[in-house]
N, C-alpha and C positions, 0 to 999 in steps of 0.2 A: 223241464217238466212238460209233458204233453197236455194241451188243453183241448178237450173234445166237447163240442156242443151236443146237447141232448137230442133235440128234434128227431132227425131221421134215425137215430140209434134206437128210439123207442118204437119204431115201426113194428117190430116183432111183437111187442106188447099190445099194440093197437089191433094187429091181426088176430091175436088170441081173443081179445074182447069181442071183436066183430064175428069171427068164425066159430069159436068154441062156446062163447057165452051169449052170443046174439045180442050184444050191447053195442049200440052206435054211440061212440064218444061225443059226436056233435049233438045228437038229439038229447043226450043225457047231460049235456053241459059238463063233460068230463075232459078237461084239458090236462094232459099229463105233464107233470113238472119235469124240467130238464135234469134234475137230480134223480138218479136211478132209484135210490132208497125211498125218496118221497113218492115217486111214480108207483113203485110197488105197493106202498101203503095206501095210495089213492085207490088202486084197483081192489086191494083186499077189503077195504072199508066198503066200497061200492058193492062188492059181492057178499059182504057179511061173513068173511072168513079171516083167519090170521095169515101172516106172511108165509108160515111153514106149509100150510095147506095150499096156499097159492103156488108155492114152489112145486108141490106135487102135481098140481093140475097143469102148470106150464110144462113141466118135464114130460108128463104123459102126452100132452098135445104135440110137442115138438120131437118126441122120440128120445129124450134123455132120461137118465136116472136122477132121482132127487137125493140130495145129501142130507143126512140126519145130523142133529147136534152131536150125537155120540161119536160120529166119525171124525169130528174135529178135536177129540180129546187126545189123540196120539197120532201125530203126523211126522213125515220125514222132513226135517227143517232145512237140510243142506242141499236140496236139489234145485231150488229156485233162489235167485238173488233176492235179498230183502227189499231192495228198491223196486223190483218188479211186483212183489206181493203188495207193497204199499200203493204203487201206482195204479194197479188194476184190481185191487181187492180180490186176489186169487189165493187159494190155499191148496198146497199139495196134499194129497191124501195117500197116494201109494206110488212107489217108484221101483220097478223091478229091473231097471237098466235098459229095457226096450220100450216099455209103455209107461207113461206118466199120467196118473189119474188126478184130476183137479176139481176143486169146488169153485164155481164161478157164478156170477149173478147175471152176466150178459154173454151167452155163448156165441153171439153173433158179432162181437166186437172185433173187427178186422185187425186193428192195431194190436190188441192183446194176443190174438192168435198168431200173428206174425212174430211178435216178440217171443212168445213162449216156444214156438216151433224152432226159432233160430237159436235161442239161448239154451234150450234143453237138448236139442238133437234127438228127440224121442217122439214116438207116436203119442198123440194126446187123446185122452178119454175124458169128457167133461161131465160133471154132475152139477145139477142146479141147486143153488142155495140162496136164501134171501140176502140182499145187500146188508141188512141190519146185522145178520148173524156173522157174515164175513168181516164186516168193518169192526165189529166188536172183537172178533178173534185177532185180527191184525193189530188193533190198538193195544190189546192186553198182552199179546205175546211178543210182538216185534219191538215194542217200545219199552218193555220191562226186562224180564229175566233173560230172554234169549237173544236180545238184539246185539249185545256186545259179542257174543260167541259167533253169531252168524256173520256179522260184519268182518270179524277177524278172519273167518274162513274164506269169505269172499275176497278179501285182500290177498290172501295167499294164492287164490286161483286166477284172479283177474290180471289184466295187463297193467304193468306199472309204467307210468309215463315219466320220462326224465324231467328234471326240474325245469328245464327250458320250456317244456310243453305243459307244465302243471296248470290245470284249470279245475274249476269245481266239477266233480264227477259223481255227486251223490244223486243221480237221477237214473231213470230207466233207460234213457237214451245213451248215457255214458256206459251203462252196463252192456247194452246191446253192441255198441261200437267196440268195447273192450273184448267182448266174447267173439265178435267178428274177427278181430285181429288174432286172437288165440286160436280160433277154429282154422283160419287160413294158415297159421304157422304149423298147426298140428297136421294139416294136410300137405305140408311142404309146397304151398302155393308161392309162386314168384310174384304174382300181381293180384290185386283186388280191383274189380271194375264195379262201380256204382253208377247207374245211369237211368234216366227216365225211360219208361217203356209202357206204351199203351195206357197212359193216364196214371200209372203207378211208378214204382221204382224197382229195378232188378239188380241183384247182387250176383256177380259171377267171379269165380277164381280161375286163374290160369295155373293149371297143374300139369306138369310134364309137357308144357308147350301148348296145351289145348285149353280153351275156356270151358268151364263147367258151370252150369246154372245152379245156384245155391238156394235162393229164395226170392220171392217177390214181396215188396213192401208197399203198403198203402201210401198214397201220395204225401200225406202229412208226415208220416213216419220217415219216409224217404228224405224229405226236406230237412227234417231234424238231424238225420244221420249225416247228410252232406255238410250241414253247418258245423256239427260236432267235429267231423274229420278236419275241416278247414281250420277250425279253432286250434285243434291239437297241433297242426302243422304251421301255426303262426301266420295264417293267411288272412286276407280281408274277408270276414264273414259276410259283411253287408253287400259288398260288390259282387254280383253274380253275372256281370255283363262283359267281363274281360277275362282272358286266360290268366291263370296264376300258377305259381309253383311254390311249394313249401317242403319242409322236411321236419322230421321228429325222430326220436329214439324211444323204443319201447323194450320191455323185458317180458318174455313169456316163458314160464317155467325155468327161470334163471338163465335163459338164453337171450342174448341181446340182439336186437334188430334195428337197422336204420330204415326209416320210411321215407321214400321220395314220393311226394304227392303232387299231382297235376290236375287242375280243374279247367274245363273249357265250357263256355255256354253253348248249348245245343237246343234243338227244338224240344220243348217240353220241360226245360230246366237246365241243370248243370250235370255234366258227366265228370266223375272223379275217378282217377286211376291211382292206385297206391302200389308202388314197387316195394317189396319186402326184401331187404338185404341182410342175410344172417351173418352176424359178426362173430363167427366161431373159429376164426383162423383159416388160413389158406390150406386147401387140400393138396396133398402132394401129387406129383404126376402119376405115381404108381397107384394112387387111390381113386383117380377120376375115371378109370375104366378103359384107358387106351390099350389096344392090343399089344402084347409083349414085343413083337417085332418092330412096330412103329414107336414104341416107348424107347427102345434102344437107339433107334435112328434120331429121335427127338433129343435124347441126351447127348448124342454125338454132335448134333448141330449146336447145342447150347454150350459146348466146350470151346467154341470158336472164340478167339480173342478179339476179333473185330469183324465188321460186316453188318449187313441188315438181314434180319430174319422177319419175314412178313407172313402173318396169318390172315387168311381170308375166310369169308363165309357170310351168309345173310344175317340180319339182326336176329338175335335170339339163338344163335347156333353155338353159344358157349365159348366164343373166342376169348372174352375177357377172363373167364374162369381158368381156361388153359394157360393163358399168358401169366396170370397171377401164380399159378402152380409152377410155371417155368421160372418165374422170378424167384420163387422160394427155393427152387433147385440150385440157383447160382448165388444165392444170398449168403455170403460169408463175411467175416470181419475184415478179411484182407481186401475186400472190394468195396467201391463206392457205387451204390445203386441209386438212381434218381428216376422218377416217373413224372410225366405230365399227362393228366387225365381230364376228361370232361363227363361227369365229375369223378372225384376219387370215390370208388365204390367200397373198397375194403382197406382198412388200415393194416399195413405190413410192417412189423417191427424191423428196425434196421434199414429202412428204405425211406429216402426223402421224397415225399409225394407232393406234387404241385397240382392244384385244381385250376382249370381254365376259368377265367372270370373276365368276360368281355366288357363288362361295365368298368372294370379297372384296367382295360387294355392288356389283360393277360391272355394271350392266345397261344395255340400250340407253337407257332413260329417264334413269338417273342419269348416264351418260356424256354424254348430250345436254345435260343441264343444265350440266355442267362446260364442255362445248365452247362453249356460248353466251357464256361468260365469257372465251373465248380469242380474241376478235375474229376469227372465221373469215369468209371470203368464200364458200366452197363447202364443204358438208357432205355426206358419204355415210353414210347409215344402212343397215346391212346388210339389215334387214328391219323393217317396221312390224308388230309382233306383237300389240300390245295397245293399249288405249285411251290409257294414259298416254303411250306412245311416240308415238302418233298426234297427241295434243294438243301435245306439245312440238315435234314436227316441224312442225306447222301454225304454231305460234308463231314458230319460226325462219324460216319462209318469209315470213310477213307482216311480219316486222321487218327485211326487206332481205337475207336470205340465200338462196342458191340451194342447194336440197336435192335429192339423188338418193336413191332408196330402191327397195325391191322389195316385191311382194305376190304371193300365189298366187291368180290368177283365170283365168277361161277365155279372156278376150280383154282388149283395152285398155279398152273402155268399161265392162265390168263391174267395173272398179276403183272406180267411183263408188258403187254400192251396197255394196261391201265397206268403203269408208271410212265410209259411213253406219252400217254394222253396228258399227264401232269407236267410235261415239259422236260423230263429227263432224257438223256441221249442213250443210245444202245450201249456205247462204250462205258459210260458211267454206271449204268445199271449192271453190266457184266462185271465191272470192277468191284462194285459194292455189295451185291447180293451174295449171301452165303447159304440161304435156305428159304424154302417156301412151304407153306402148309395150308390146306383147306380142310375145314371141319364141318360136320353136321352132327346133330344129336338125334338119336333114335330112342324111342320108348322101349323100356325093358319089359319083357313078359313077366307077369306076376308069378313069383315062385310058388304061390299057394294054389293057383288055379290053372297054370299052364299045362297043356298036355299035347300029345301028337294030334294033329288035325286030321279030320276025316277027308279033307280035300274037296268039300262040296262047293267051296267058293270058286267062281269062274277065274278069278285072278290067280288063285293058288293052282288051279288046273293048268292055266297058261304057263305059269312059272315052272311047274313040275315037268312040263313037256320040253321047255327050253333048257332047264338046268336039272336034269334027273340026278338022283342020288340020295342024299340024306333026307329023312322024313321032315315034314314041315310042322311047326308048332303054332298054337294060338292059345289065348287066354279066354276062359269062359266068363270071367267076372265073378268077384266075390267081395266080402266085406273088407278084406285087406286092401283091395285096390279100388274101392268105391264103385265096383261093378264094371270097370273099364277093361279089365284083363291085362293092364299094364301097371307097373309101379316103378317109378324112377326112370332115369335116362342115362345113356352112356354115349361117349363120342366115338365117331369114326374119323380118322385123321389121315389124310393124304399128305405125304411128306416128300419133298423134292430137295435133294442136296445139289446145290449149284457147284458142280465140279467143272473141270477145265472144258470138257466137251460141251456141257450145257452153256457155259459162259461164252464159248466161241460161237455157239449157235445164236445167242443173243446179238453178239457183235456183227455176225453175218446176216442179221435180219431174217433168220429162218422163221417160217410160219409157226403158229402155236401148235398145230397138229404135228409138225416135225419135232418141235421141242418136247411135246408130250411123248412122242416115240422114244426120244433120247432118254427122258426120265424113266420110262417103263423099262428100257433096256438096262438101265443102271439100278434097278431094284425098287423103283417107286410103284406103289399099288394105288389104283384109282379108288375113288369113293364108292363107285358101284361094285367093284370087286370086294371091298371091305364090307359093304352092306350085305352082299350075298354070303360072305363068310359068317356074318352075324346071324343070318337066317339059318344056315347049315348048323351052326352051334346051338340053335334053339334059344338064342338070347332075344330075338325079336321075330316078328311075323312078316310074311310077305306083304300084307296090307300096310303095315307101318313103314316098311322100307320103301314101298311104292309111294306112299303119302309124302315122304321126304325127298326121294330121289326122282320120282316121276319116270319118264321114259328112259332116263339115264340108267335105271336099274338093269335094263336089258343089254346095255352096251358092254 
């Protein structure tokens, strides 16, 4: 429950007395009580009017409308959570899907406004009503005939916490956090950022790879939200001076999500980041959006009986998603599949998945040693991070296992010098590698607002001069894409099959540029070529491709 002191929150009432009524509270020995209802009554008695008339005068002075008692006789009960009504003494009057009209007693309560804006996702129109009137309505309606119905409906819409994260949730803060999770899920956000900002708190979602500002929270509300999230994730709520990690599971609209929560102390408070992992089953390779030509090459590589297949790309480029899809492609009852991950992100039926746990001395290397004694056919190693892991991965590949893993490199071919840096020899790399892939994710133009571009943007003009041909497209922004012009992402995948010529090039220590030429000659297409194809197809814009590829787009 939020506890708000009265003092400064009654400043708007004091201004009304001084400016509109020419009453000096100090000279008239009028000290307003911290309770809003009592403060209203004090002013009404001093002015010789009732609280309804005071409501009209306050509304007129501050530019609001006054709410009559008759307007409270029939209200839309299901547009605000009952906890929020009780917490802030607010009553919904009308909801047309775009605008929510509300009766309130303090239209300047920042906590209330933030809560209502976030949980309703509508424009707010406030009407002023006496606290007495609203408290009476809330007490008689919420706690009697309608309370059971509203709470049942709220349970259906809100986020359900798994038993392991079960805590008391009958408060406005719990409702706000639940709605935040649900809102992020509905927007297909991958992460939620909650962080201190200019004396307040800011909430941002990462959608399609970019952070979008959602709302700003008053400091007190921000601190309550951070504590609530940490409690859900089984973290130490009291200790805000050390980094912490936690996790929880939630359900939004019957869809299950795993939450990975990280908190770190920063200037001004704690920054919390929540990763949302949708547990909806692994998407097939055909459904993640790989171009048809590259899809067939990928399937050909996955048919290898042994060797190492390495996927590269920066953090957030979708490597894990593609590898999970590849894993599903080769997952049959005739094969033994084992993974070692840090951590396990998605549960895959029929696959033995091991999570790295350094506290228990379970590392990539130690887990790999154990896996090799488990008679595996296919092994997925989350990342080749050090020389020991690289050596064991190599040993697994040359002893008849098919191994998939990831690295962080610029493109597919630069995987070779990276493996050399990890202590492997040219000969062993040439013997073990069967395929290389580099991936990037591009935002997809919104199908509802995408159209042929007029070519006014200087970057588009430069691109059209260099690569004339198909018309360029861009999104204007609409409700479907939250005004961004993009909705969803798709991968571009550079694939290199390590054939005899490429392997001989590795053994002979040819430069990466020569190896790249060999790959192109044998049918590999570069990331920049694939990005330009996506532009020509109207799947993405020049600006988006340049944002991801940079100067490589022109190569």
